[in-house]
KELOKE-854415 format. One record per residue (C-alpha): x, z, y negated; residue number from 1. Coordinates in steps of 0.25 Angstrom, whole numbers, m for minus. Layout:
<atoms>
xx X; zz Z; yy Y; nr NUM
...
</atoms>
This chain:
<atoms>
xx 252; zz m283; yy m59; nr 1
xx 240; zz m279; yy m67; nr 2
xx 227; zz m287; yy m69; nr 3
xx 217; zz m285; yy m80; nr 4
xx 205; zz m280; yy m72; nr 5
xx 195; zz m280; yy m82; nr 6
xx 183; zz m289; yy m79; nr 7
xx 172; zz m295; yy m88; nr 8
xx 159; zz m292; yy m81; nr 9
xx 144; zz m293; yy m83; nr 10
xx 137; zz m279; yy m82; nr 11
xx 122; zz m278; yy m79; nr 12
xx 116; zz m266; yy m84; nr 13
xx 101; zz m263; yy m88; nr 14
xx 97; zz m277; yy m84; nr 15
xx 107; zz m283; yy m94; nr 16
xx 120; zz m291; yy m91; nr 17
xx 132; zz m290; yy m101; nr 18
xx 147; zz m292; yy m101; nr 19
xx 157; zz m281; yy m100; nr 20
xx 171; zz m278; yy m94; nr 21
xx 175; zz m270; yy m82; nr 22
xx 188; zz m266; yy m76; nr 23
xx 188; zz m270; yy m61; nr 24
xx 197; zz m264; yy m50; nr 25
xx 209; zz m272; yy m47; nr 26
xx 211; zz m277; yy m32; nr 27
xx 225; zz m280; yy m29; nr 28
xx 230; zz m287; yy m16; nr 29
xx 244; zz m282; yy m12; nr 30
xx 251; zz m290; yy m1; nr 31
xx 260; zz m281; yy 7; nr 32
xx 272; zz m286; yy 14; nr 33
xx 281; zz m277; yy 23; nr 34
xx 294; zz m281; yy 29; nr 35
xx 291; zz m295; yy 25; nr 36
xx 278; zz m294; yy 33; nr 37
xx 264; zz m296; yy 25; nr 38
xx 257; zz m284; yy 30; nr 39
xx 244; zz m283; yy 21; nr 40
xx 237; zz m286; yy 8; nr 41
xx 232; zz m273; yy 2; nr 42
xx 220; zz m274; yy m8; nr 43
xx 223; zz m263; yy m18; nr 44
xx 223; zz m259; yy m33; nr 45
xx 236; zz m264; yy m40; nr 46
xx 243; zz m250; yy m43; nr 47
xx 254; zz m242; yy m36; nr 48
xx 255; zz m252; yy m25; nr 49
xx 268; zz m246; yy m20; nr 50
xx 260; zz m234; yy m16; nr 51
xx 250; zz m242; yy m9; nr 52
xx 260; zz m250; yy m1; nr 53
xx 268; zz m238; yy 3; nr 54
xx 255; zz m230; yy 7; nr 55
xx 249; zz m242; yy 14; nr 56
xx 262; zz m244; yy 23; nr 57
xx 263; zz m229; yy 25; nr 58
xx 248; zz m228; yy 30; nr 59
xx 250; zz m240; yy 39; nr 60
xx 262; zz m232; yy 45; nr 61
xx 273; zz m242; yy 41; nr 62
xx 280; zz m231; yy 32; nr 63
xx 282; zz m216; yy 32; nr 64
xx 291; zz m214; yy 20; nr 65
xx 297; zz m221; yy 8; nr 66
xx 309; zz m223; yy 16; nr 67
xx 302; zz m233; yy 25; nr 68
xx 302; zz m243; yy 13; nr 69
xx 313; zz m252; yy 10; nr 70
xx 306; zz m259; yy m2; nr 71
xx 292; zz m259; yy m8; nr 72
xx 289; zz m269; yy m18; nr 73
xx 276; zz m273; yy m25; nr 74
xx 274; zz m286; yy m33; nr 75
xx 261; zz m284; yy m41; nr 76
xx 261; zz m298; yy m46; nr 77
xx 259; zz m304; yy m32; nr 78
xx 253; zz m293; yy m25; nr 79
xx 264; zz m291; yy m15; nr 80
xx 270; zz m278; yy m9; nr 81
xx 283; zz m280; yy m1; nr 82
xx 288; zz m269; yy 7; nr 83
xx 300; zz m267; yy 16; nr 84
xx 301; zz m256; yy 26; nr 85
xx 313; zz m250; yy 34; nr 86
xx 304; zz m251; yy 46; nr 87
xx 297; zz m263; yy 53; nr 88
xx 282; zz m265; yy 53; nr 89
xx 275; zz m265; yy 67; nr 90
xx 275; zz m279; yy 73; nr 91
xx 260; zz m279; yy 74; nr 92
xx 251; zz m273; yy 64; nr 93
xx 236; zz m271; yy 68; nr 94
xx 227; zz m271; yy 55; nr 95
xx 216; zz m261; yy 54; nr 96
xx 205; zz m264; yy 44; nr 97
xx 200; zz m250; yy 39; nr 98
xx 186; zz m246; yy 34; nr 99
xx 192; zz m247; yy 20; nr 100
xx 194; zz m259; yy 10; nr 101
xx 208; zz m264; yy 15; nr 102
xx 204; zz m277; yy 22; nr 103
xx 211; zz m290; yy 20; nr 104
xx 207; zz m300; yy 9; nr 105
xx 208; zz m314; yy 4; nr 106
xx 209; zz m315; yy m11; nr 107
xx 206; zz m329; yy m13; nr 108
xx 194; zz m337; yy m8; nr 109
xx 194; zz m351; yy m2; nr 110
xx 190; zz m361; yy m11; nr 111
xx 179; zz m367; yy m2; nr 112
xx 173; zz m353; yy 0; nr 113
xx 172; zz m351; yy m15; nr 114
xx 166; zz m365; yy m17; nr 115
xx 155; zz m362; yy m6; nr 116
xx 152; zz m349; yy m13; nr 117
xx 150; zz m355; yy m26; nr 118
xx 140; zz m365; yy m21; nr 119
xx 132; zz m355; yy m13; nr 120
xx 132; zz m345; yy m24; nr 121
xx 131; zz m353; yy m37; nr 122
xx 116; zz m352; yy m38; nr 123
xx 114; zz m338; yy m33; nr 124
xx 110; zz m327; yy m43; nr 125
xx 107; zz m312; yy m41; nr 126
xx 97; zz m303; yy m49; nr 127
xx 102; zz m290; yy m54; nr 128
xx 91; zz m284; yy m47; nr 129
xx 95; zz m289; yy m34; nr 130
xx 109; zz m284; yy m36; nr 131
xx 104; zz m270; yy m39; nr 132
xx 94; zz m271; yy m28; nr 133
xx 104; zz m274; yy m17; nr 134
xx 113; zz m263; yy m21; nr 135
xx 101; zz m254; yy m21; nr 136
xx 98; zz m258; yy m7; nr 137
xx 113; zz m256; yy m3; nr 138
xx 112; zz m242; yy m8; nr 139
xx 99; zz m240; yy m1; nr 140
xx 105; zz m244; yy 12; nr 141
xx 117; zz m235; yy 10; nr 142
xx 108; zz m223; yy 7; nr 143
xx 100; zz m226; yy 19; nr 144
xx 111; zz m228; yy 30; nr 145
xx 123; zz m221; yy 25; nr 146
xx 124; zz m207; yy 30; nr 147
xx 138; zz m204; yy 24; nr 148
xx 146; zz m209; yy 13; nr 149
xx 159; zz m218; yy 13; nr 150
xx 152; zz m230; yy 18; nr 151
xx 152; zz m244; yy 10; nr 152
xx 139; zz m252; yy 10; nr 153
xx 136; zz m267; yy 7; nr 154
xx 123; zz m276; yy 7; nr 155
xx 120; zz m290; yy 5; nr 156
xx 107; zz m295; yy m1; nr 157
xx 100; zz m308; yy m5; nr 158
xx 94; zz m303; yy m18; nr 159
xx 81; zz m298; yy m12; nr 160
xx 85; zz m289; yy m1; nr 161
xx 97; zz m283; yy 6; nr 162
xx 101; zz m292; yy 18; nr 163
xx 113; zz m284; yy 24; nr 164
xx 119; zz m270; yy 23; nr 165
xx 132; zz m264; yy 28; nr 166
xx 139; zz m251; yy 28; nr 167
xx 154; zz m248; yy 32; nr 168
xx 166; zz m239; yy 28; nr 169
xx 172; zz m252; yy 22; nr 170
xx 166; zz m259; yy 11; nr 171
xx 172; zz m273; yy 16; nr 172
xx 166; zz m270; yy 30; nr 173
xx 152; zz m269; yy 24; nr 174
xx 153; zz m284; yy 20; nr 175
xx 159; zz m287; yy 33; nr 176
xx 147; zz m281; yy 40; nr 177
xx 137; zz m288; yy 31; nr 178
xx 144; zz m301; yy 34; nr 179
xx 143; zz m299; yy 49; nr 180
xx 129; zz m295; yy 49; nr 181
xx 125; zz m307; yy 40; nr 182
xx 132; zz m316; yy 51; nr 183
xx 124; zz m310; yy 62; nr 184
xx 111; zz m311; yy 55; nr 185
xx 113; zz m325; yy 49; nr 186
xx 112; zz m320; yy 34; nr 187
xx 118; zz m329; yy 24; nr 188
xx 126; zz m321; yy 14; nr 189
xx 128; zz m332; yy 4; nr 190
xx 124; zz m328; yy m10; nr 191
xx 120; zz m314; yy m6; nr 192
xx 123; zz m301; yy m13; nr 193
xx 132; zz m291; yy m8; nr 194
xx 132; zz m276; yy m13; nr 195
xx 142; zz m266; yy m9; nr 196
xx 145; zz m252; yy m11; nr 197
xx 160; zz m254; yy m12; nr 198
xx 170; zz m260; yy m22; nr 199
xx 170; zz m276; yy m22; nr 200
xx 184; zz m280; yy m18; nr 201
xx 190; zz m294; yy m15; nr 202
xx 187; zz m292; yy 0; nr 203
xx 173; zz m290; yy m3; nr 204
xx 172; zz m302; yy m11; nr 205
xx 179; zz m311; yy m1; nr 206
xx 170; zz m307; yy 10; nr 207
xx 158; zz m308; yy 1; nr 208
xx 163; zz m322; yy m3; nr 209
xx 164; zz m327; yy 12; nr 210
xx 150; zz m322; yy 14; nr 211
xx 144; zz m330; yy 2; nr 212
xx 140; zz m317; yy m5; nr 213
xx 136; zz m320; yy m20; nr 214
xx 136; zz m306; yy m26; nr 215
xx 143; zz m294; yy m23; nr 216
xx 139; zz m280; yy m30; nr 217
xx 145; zz m266; yy m29; nr 218
xx 143; zz m253; yy m35; nr 219
xx 157; zz m252; yy m39; nr 220
xx 167; zz m262; yy m45; nr 221
xx 174; zz m275; yy m39; nr 222
xx 189; zz m277; yy m39; nr 223
xx 195; zz m287; yy m49; nr 224
xx 199; zz m297; yy m38; nr 225
xx 185; zz m296; yy m32; nr 226
xx 180; zz m300; yy m45; nr 227
xx 189; zz m312; yy m46; nr 228
xx 186; zz m316; yy m31; nr 229
xx 170; zz m315; yy m34; nr 230
xx 172; zz m324; yy m46; nr 231
xx 179; zz m334; yy m37; nr 232
xx 169; zz m333; yy m26; nr 233
xx 157; zz m334; yy m35; nr 234
xx 152; zz m320; yy m31; nr 235
xx 145; zz m311; yy m41; nr 236
xx 152; zz m298; yy m41; nr 237
xx 144; zz m285; yy m46; nr 238
xx 150; zz m272; yy m47; nr 239
xx 146; zz m258; yy m52; nr 240
xx 132; zz m260; yy m47; nr 241
xx 126; zz m247; yy m50; nr 242
xx 112; zz m242; yy m55; nr 243
xx 107; zz m252; yy m64; nr 244
xx 120; zz m260; yy m68; nr 245
xx 131; zz m269; yy m62; nr 246
xx 143; zz m277; yy m66; nr 247
xx 145; zz m292; yy m63; nr 248
xx 160; zz m296; yy m61; nr 249
xx 158; zz m311; yy m57; nr 250
xx 148; zz m321; yy m58; nr 251
xx 138; zz m313; yy m66; nr 252
xx 129; zz m326; yy m69; nr 253
xx 124; zz m324; yy m55; nr 254
xx 117; zz m311; yy m58; nr 255
xx 103; zz m313; yy m64; nr 256
xx 100; zz m301; yy m74; nr 257
xx 86; zz m298; yy m80; nr 258
xx 85; zz m306; yy m94; nr 259
xx 79; zz m300; yy m106; nr 260
xx 67; zz m309; yy m104; nr 261
xx 63; zz m301; yy m92; nr 262
xx 62; zz m288; yy m99; nr 263
xx 49; zz m282; yy m102; nr 264
xx 47; zz m283; yy m117; nr 265
xx 41; zz m272; yy m126; nr 266
xx 43; zz m261; yy m115; nr 267
xx 53; zz m250; yy m114; nr 268
xx 57; zz m244; yy m101; nr 269
xx 57; zz m229; yy m101; nr 270
xx 63; zz m220; yy m90; nr 271
xx 59; zz m206; yy m89; nr 272
xx 71; zz m198; yy m84; nr 273
xx 66; zz m184; yy m88; nr 274
xx 60; zz m174; yy m79; nr 275
xx 65; zz m161; yy m73; nr 276
xx 64; zz m166; yy m59; nr 277
xx 61; zz m152; yy m54; nr 278
xx 55; zz m156; yy m40; nr 279
xx 67; zz m166; yy m38; nr 280
xx 78; zz m156; yy m41; nr 281
xx 86; zz m166; yy m48; nr 282
xx 85; zz m177; yy m59; nr 283
xx 77; zz m188; yy m53; nr 284
xx 83; zz m199; yy m61; nr 285
xx 97; zz m197; yy m55; nr 286
xx 93; zz m198; yy m41; nr 287
xx 100; zz m209; yy m33; nr 288
xx 92; zz m220; yy m26; nr 289
xx 97; zz m234; yy m22; nr 290
xx 111; zz m232; yy m28; nr 291
xx 107; zz m227; yy m42; nr 292
xx 99; zz m216; yy m49; nr 293
xx 84; zz m217; yy m51; nr 294
xx 85; zz m219; yy m65; nr 295
xx 95; zz m230; yy m64; nr 296
xx 85; zz m238; yy m55; nr 297
xx 74; zz m236; yy m66; nr 298
xx 83; zz m239; yy m77; nr 299
xx 88; zz m252; yy m71; nr 300
xx 74; zz m257; yy m68; nr 301
xx 69; zz m254; yy m82; nr 302
xx 81; zz m260; yy m89; nr 303
xx 78; zz m273; yy m82; nr 304
xx 64; zz m273; yy m87; nr 305
xx 65; zz m267; yy m101; nr 306
xx 74; zz m269; yy m113; nr 307
xx 73; zz m255; yy m117; nr 308
xx 74; zz m243; yy m107; nr 309
xx 74; zz m229; yy m111; nr 310
xx 77; zz m216; yy m102; nr 311
xx 69; zz m204; yy m107; nr 312
xx 78; zz m192; yy m103; nr 313
xx 82; zz m179; yy m109; nr 314
xx 96; zz m180; yy m101; nr 315
xx 102; zz m193; yy m106; nr 316
xx 115; zz m189; yy m101; nr 317
xx 110; zz m192; yy m87; nr 318
xx 109; zz m207; yy m89; nr 319
xx 120; zz m211; yy m98; nr 320
xx 124; zz m222; yy m88; nr 321
xx 110; zz m229; yy m91; nr 322
xx 111; zz m237; yy m103; nr 323
xx 97; zz m235; yy m110; nr 324
xx 91; zz m226; yy m120; nr 325
xx 89; zz m212; yy m116; nr 326
xx 78; zz m204; yy m124; nr 327
xx 74; zz m189; yy m123; nr 328
xx 60; zz m183; yy m122; nr 329
xx 53; zz m181; yy m136; nr 330
xx 44; zz m171; yy m130; nr 331
xx 56; zz m164; yy m122; nr 332
xx 54; zz m161; yy m107; nr 333
xx 39; zz m164; yy m108; nr 334
xx 38; zz m172; yy m95; nr 335
xx 36; zz m187; yy m92; nr 336
xx 26; zz m189; yy m103; nr 337
xx 37; zz m184; yy m113; nr 338
xx 46; zz m194; yy m107; nr 339
xx 37; zz m206; yy m108; nr 340
xx 34; zz m202; yy m123; nr 341
xx 49; zz m202; yy m126; nr 342
xx 51; zz m215; yy m119; nr 343
xx 39; zz m222; yy m127; nr 344
xx 44; zz m215; yy m140; nr 345
xx 58; zz m221; yy m138; nr 346
xx 55; zz m234; yy m133; nr 347
xx 58; zz m247; yy m140; nr 348
xx 45; zz m254; yy m136; nr 349
xx 30; zz m250; yy m137; nr 350
xx 29; zz m250; yy m122; nr 351
xx 36; zz m241; yy m112; nr 352
xx 38; zz m242; yy m97; nr 353
xx 40; zz m228; yy m92; nr 354
xx 46; zz m225; yy m78; nr 355
xx 51; zz m212; yy m72; nr 356
xx 66; zz m211; yy m68; nr 357
xx 62; zz m207; yy m54; nr 358
xx 56; zz m221; yy m51; nr 359
xx 68; zz m229; yy m47; nr 360
xx 60; zz m241; yy m40; nr 361
xx 52; zz m245; yy m52; nr 362
xx 48; zz m260; yy m49; nr 363
xx 50; zz m270; yy m61; nr 364
xx 38; zz m278; yy m57; nr 365
xx 29; zz m266; yy m58; nr 366
xx 35; zz m262; yy m72; nr 367
xx 33; zz m276; yy m77; nr 368
xx 18; zz m276; yy m72; nr 369
xx 16; zz m263; yy m80; nr 370
xx 22; zz m268; yy m92; nr 371
xx 15; zz m281; yy m92; nr 372
xx 2; zz m273; yy m94; nr 373
xx 6; zz m266; yy m106; nr 374
xx m5; zz m272; yy m114; nr 375
xx m15; zz m265; yy m105; nr 376
xx m13; zz m251; yy m110; nr 377
xx m4; zz m241; yy m118; nr 378
xx m1; zz m235; yy m104; nr 379
xx 1; zz m245; yy m92; nr 380
xx 2; zz m236; yy m79; nr 381
xx 2; zz m239; yy m64; nr 382
xx m8; zz m232; yy m55; nr 383
xx m7; zz m230; yy m40; nr 384
xx m13; zz m220; yy m30; nr 385
xx m5; zz m208; yy m35; nr 386
xx m10; zz m211; yy m50; nr 387
xx m4; zz m217; yy m62; nr 388
xx 11; zz m219; yy m64; nr 389
xx 14; zz m214; yy m78; nr 390
xx 30; zz m215; yy m76; nr 391
xx 29; zz m229; yy m72; nr 392
xx 20; zz m234; yy m84; nr 393
xx 20; zz m242; yy m97; nr 394
xx 17; zz m234; yy m110; nr 395
xx 15; zz m238; yy m124; nr 396
xx 20; zz m232; yy m137; nr 397
xx 6; zz m230; yy m141; nr 398
xx 5; zz m219; yy m131; nr 399
xx 15; zz m210; yy m138; nr 400
xx 5; zz m202; yy m147; nr 401
xx m4; zz m199; yy m135; nr 402
xx 8; zz m194; yy m127; nr 403
xx 13; zz m185; yy m139; nr 404
xx m1; zz m179; yy m139; nr 405
xx 0; zz m175; yy m125; nr 406
xx 15; zz m170; yy m126; nr 407
xx 12; zz m162; yy m139; nr 408
xx 1; zz m155; yy m131; nr 409
xx 10; zz m151; yy m120; nr 410
xx 5; zz m161; yy m110; nr 411
xx 14; zz m168; yy m101; nr 412
xx 5; zz m177; yy m92; nr 413
xx 8; zz m192; yy m94; nr 414
xx m6; zz m196; yy m92; nr 415
xx m11; zz m186; yy m102; nr 416
xx m11; zz m196; yy m113; nr 417
xx m17; zz m207; yy m106; nr 418
xx m31; zz m205; yy m111; nr 419
xx m26; zz m208; yy m125; nr 420
xx m20; zz m221; yy m122; nr 421
xx m24; zz m234; yy m115; nr 422
xx m19; zz m234; yy m100; nr 423
xx m18; zz m246; yy m91; nr 424
xx m16; zz m243; yy m76; nr 425
xx m10; zz m252; yy m65; nr 426
xx m12; zz m250; yy m51; nr 427
xx 0; zz m250; yy m42; nr 428
xx m5; zz m259; yy m31; nr 429
xx m2; zz m271; yy m41; nr 430
xx 13; zz m269; yy m37; nr 431
xx 11; zz m268; yy m22; nr 432
xx 19; zz m281; yy m20; nr 433
xx 31; zz m278; yy m29; nr 434
xx 32; zz m263; yy m26; nr 435
xx 25; zz m260; yy m13; nr 436
xx 31; zz m247; yy m11; nr 437
xx 27; zz m242; yy m25; nr 438
xx 42; zz m238; yy m27; nr 439
xx 40; zz m242; yy m42; nr 440
xx 32; zz m229; yy m44; nr 441
xx 39; zz m220; yy m34; nr 442
xx 45; zz m208; yy m41; nr 443
xx 51; zz m194; yy m36; nr 444
xx 50; zz m180; yy m39; nr 445
xx 56; zz m173; yy m27; nr 446
xx 68; zz m175; yy m17; nr 447
xx 58; zz m179; yy m6; nr 448
xx 52; zz m190; yy m15; nr 449
xx 66; zz m195; yy m18; nr 450
xx 70; zz m196; yy m4; nr 451
xx 56; zz m203; yy m1; nr 452
xx 58; zz m213; yy m12; nr 453
xx 72; zz m217; yy m7; nr 454
xx 66; zz m219; yy 7; nr 455
xx 55; zz m227; yy 2; nr 456
xx 64; zz m236; yy m7; nr 457
xx 73; zz m238; yy 5; nr 458
xx 62; zz m243; yy 14; nr 459
xx 55; zz m251; yy 4; nr 460
xx 58; zz m266; yy 3; nr 461
xx 66; zz m270; yy m9; nr 462
xx 58; zz m273; yy m21; nr 463
xx 59; zz m287; yy m27; nr 464
xx 53; zz m285; yy m41; nr 465
xx 60; zz m292; yy m52; nr 466
xx 63; zz m285; yy m65; nr 467
</atoms>
């Protein structure tokens, strides 16, 4: 038996949603009957099933050689494997559920359960930001608590915060742990979001269905049967949740994405990815935090704010997976001033919001406030107790000539051209409510600062700013 395992999906990338096709992994239930006794249902991939059956029986200690088989037949159309051995099976078989993924599964949902879920979930929607945020928190918890690899993790959230978190050797066990903790704590899981580190299979969907989960998301892909089950159970299924994008396999209408009307008009977002990172010892833009690279976080935030986003880099091959324009320095390797100059020069719009690649927690509300004051100066720049923030500021194209005078004279200080243009400053206490930790302005230059930033980000409360 062979099914078409191509699925029409909705892909969210750079703040936009579009339709594409994706090949999904096939999940195949094979009912195993041995000596007229139904022994197990194996959840497997639909290829070379004779090897699977023979190996399963061998590993269970039921056969030692091929001579132990009288017959071994596979019916692909009905998912049946019928085996007759020349020896008897034990009278009593004691099942042992391992830490892997081979627990039992029901492949259909009771009609009354589906109806209940449809009533509970029909009005629930989820923002793209909340889906990304919950996966970030899952990755953060995993970084904080995990001392070694090989552990699956899962978390449940309500769109504003993480409610429950679990780790286990088996990905299905993580959901069992969450279900049990919710029971003890009296937490209603109806309509909540579930994110998991492992593949989404039918068993995961079946368990989530009984809990009333409204959205399941994973860093990897779902199986084809999981997609069909999610569609029937009115669950929104999200796969390949990585960096700044994800794919929606069922009920995409329940994911709210930023509309063009919410974009900041007349401004280009510019990310400075240059710099030698001498004190860090490695490229800062590629450092991992919260499950993605620094530059992935920065780009995703800017792409949800601006129609035009540009990365200024002399090494574009490092960012081929980021779908935006990459432009080089015009004044090659002359520091951040040259990077800002190139970004302004190549921008589609007259105004440019510039941010460094090592500032992964820029706050959308802060960015909007800065851009809203564009009419106050040719440069609009935040100021705090450490001074001005030239790599988290708004610049106009009218600054180009003043910048070029500085660069032609061999000067590299960003603020060197400020006396020649109109500069408006904003004090950072204005954002104390939306960014109390000041994470929007935190950047790093040394390994110690990197680890400190990770610690601060883990202890800070989740930001609720809307893009």
